[in-house]
N, C-alpha and C positions, 0 to 999 in steps of 0.2 A: 271127741277129741275138743281140744280148747285153743283159742289164739288170743294173745295179750293185745290190747288195744293200745299205740301211742299216746302217751298223754299228750303229742301235740294234734294228735286225729281227734283225742275225743270230743262228743257234743258238748257244746256249751253248758256249764251247771253240772255234769258230770264228773263222777271219780273214775278215771281210768284205770280199767281192774281186766275182768275175764269175760271174755264173750264167750257162750256155750254153743258150739256148732254143730253137735249132735241133736237130731230132734228131738229123740229119746231124755238124753239129760236136760236138755233146756225145759221139757216139758215139767220133768220132776223136779228141777229147780222152782220154775215157774209156782208148782203145786206146794211145794214147803216154804216158800218166802214170800213174805206179804209185798203188795206193788210198793211204789213209791210213797202213793196217798197213804197208803195205809199205816206205812212206816211213820209218814209223818205225825197222822193222827194218833198213833199208840206212843209216840214221844211227846207231845203235847199232852196225853195226859196220864205221863209218870208225875210221880209226886217226888218233888226235888226239895230241900232243906235250906231254911235262910243260911249264910253265912254268918250272921251276928251271933248264931248258937242262943237264939229265942226258944229253941225248941219248935217251930212252927215248920209245917209242910205245906207247902201248895202244888197245884197243877204245874208242869211246868211251862205252860202257855199262860200263868196268870204271874207267876214269880218275875219282877224285876231285875234287871242285871246292871253291873257298873257301866256309869256311860264311856268310861275312858278305856278301862281291860277285857269288858264286854266278857268276864269270868267271873264275879262275884256276883252272888242271888242274894237279893233281901224283899222280905216281905211286907218290907214298910220304908218309906223315906227317914223315919226315926233308924231304925235297925242299921240303915246305910251309915246314916250320921257317925251313929254308935262304933262301928266298925271301921269306919276312916278314922276316927280319933284312937280307937286302939291299937293302930297298926297297918290296918289296909294302904294307909297312903304311902307306906313305906316300899312294900312289897306289889302295889298297882303298877300294870306294865304288861309288857310282851308273855304271851304265855309259855310256860315253858314246857319239857316232853313232858313232866310228870302232869301239867295239865292236859295234854294231848291224849294219856294212858285213860285218865277218867273222864273225857269227853268221849273216846271211843266206847269206853265199859258201858256208860252211860246209854247211847246210841244201840248199841246191841242187845239192852233192853228192850227197845221197842220191836223185836224180832220173837214174836212167840214160840217158833221150833228153840230157840236157844234158852226162853224161860223155860220151855216144858223138859229140857235138859239138866236145867238146875234144880227143878222138883225132883228129877230121878236120882241127881247125885244126891241131894238131900237123903232119902229114902235110901241110900246105899250108904251113905256116909255115916248118917247117925242111927241105922240100925231101926230105922224106925219099922221095918216089919215086924220086929222082935218085941220092940217097945215104944211105941208111938209117942210119950211120953217127954223121950228124950229131946223134941221139938222144941219142948220148953224150957231146958236147959241147957241148950246149947246154940250158938250162930256158927256160921259159916264164912270163914275168911277166903276170898278169892286173891290170890295173887297174879296181876296183870303187869304184864309188859308189851312192849310193841316189839314187833321182828318183818324185815323186808319181807316186801310182797314176793320177789322176785330171789329167793333163796340163792339159786345158781351163781347169779352174778355177784352178790354176797360174798358166796365161798371162792368165788374165782379173786376178788379183790383182797381178800384175805390170804390168798394162796399166794398173790404176787407181793404181798406184804403196804399194800395200799391202804389206806386210810378207809374208815365207811363212808358211803356215798351221802352226804348231808342231806342230799335232794331225793334221796331214793323214797319210793311210795313205802309206808309201813302198814301192816294191818294189827290188830289186836289181838294178844295172843294169853289164853289163860295156864300160866305157868304152874299153879298148883292150887287144892283146895285143903283147908284146915278146918276141923272141927276145934273152939272156943267157947269155952265155959258163957254164957249168956252173958252173967255178972262181969265180965271181963272185957266184953266187947263195949264198943265205943257208946255213948250215950245216945247219937244217934239212932244207931243200930235198935237198941233196947225199945227206944221211944216210938220207931216204925213198929215193931214185933209188938207192943202193946196195945197200939192202935190198930192195928190188924183183926188183933184178939178182942178188944171192944165191939170192932165193927162186925167181926162171928158172930157176938154175942148178941148187936141189936138185929142183924140181919137173917143169920144163919144161910151165908152163903159163901161159896167157895170163892177162888181168884177169876174165876171163868163165869162169878155170877149165877152159878146153879146150885139148887137147895143141897145143903150139906149137916151133916149133925153139928149140936155145938160144943162138941171134944175132937175136931177135927186139927188134926196138926198143922201149927203156923210155924214157918220156917223163916228165919230171919239170915240175912245174907251183908256183907259189907266188901268193899272192894279197894284193895290197895297196892300199892306200884312197889317197884324199888326201893325208889327212894323215900318214900313214906310207908312205915308201917303201920302206921293207924288210918292211913286212906284219909287223911285230912279231919281226923276225929269220926271217921264215918261220914263223911260229906255224903258220898254215893249208897246208901243203903238201902236195902228192900226186905219185904217181908209179905208173905201170899199164904192164903190159906190152901191147903194141898187141894187138889181135887181127887173124888174118891176112884176115879180110873187109874188115877197114877199109880197109889196104891194096888188096887188090883192088877194092872198091867206088870209092876214089878214082880210080885205074888205068882204069876202064870210061869216063871223062869224065862222072858222072851228071848230071842234070839234077833239080832240084826246083821243083815246080809253085809258083809266086804268084798268090794268089789277091787280087784286086780289085775292089769292086763297080763302079768305075766303069770300068776298061778289062778286066775279066772276068780268064778264065784265063789265064798266061803260063809257060810254061816256061824255066828261067833255068839258069846253070850252076852247079853246086856248088863254090864258091869261098872266097875267105876275105871277098870281100864279102858275098855271101852268108849264108856261114856264121855272120858277127858281126852280120846287121842285128838 
């Protein structure tokens, strides 16, 4: 069972969401999800790109943001000045829905279990069990959008002919995954893949820091929205050296436990359908 916390009763600094009542479900959630401190550390360590398109990427905790809009990011004062003259002074202001989508997508990358799903999706979508070299020829484009957390309330408003609630709490939704030739992916995405491959050759370590062979597959992702199919020219791009265990796991024809209050527990294959549900 679960219970929704009304926004007015939410603890200070917390996003009102779902509180698990069942001890079993709460324990499982605690096992799978990082703590707030771990998420903060993971988020700070994410590599993000300079908006001036100089090609540089820095840890999120090291990069600077525009003091006015708090959205645009820069590796240096020189890049900030160049970007301002190039057009940011026109668009600088309050963040849009598009900005919210990318902000949520970036924060999701601080959750290891979500990243693990991306790794397994890449194995399925690119067919890496049959040909691991496909990782070097394709990138994966993730279509992102927001949707109301309270879908029943949104449905009731729609059935009553009412407009969407502008103040409704929203969550990130991955609407689709598509493979794109790496040469057609944004420059930032290609740069992220190249940097990951160079790091692999230098360190021989996977995305988790474990030893790995030099020809391990490197998978590249970029995130887009309904309003921008380029994802701000690949502003949110990520590339990972796949850990060996992910390939071994997918090769074992794994099953996932699907739980339903109506139909009970059922084991289903771990494939594109179940990974993206």
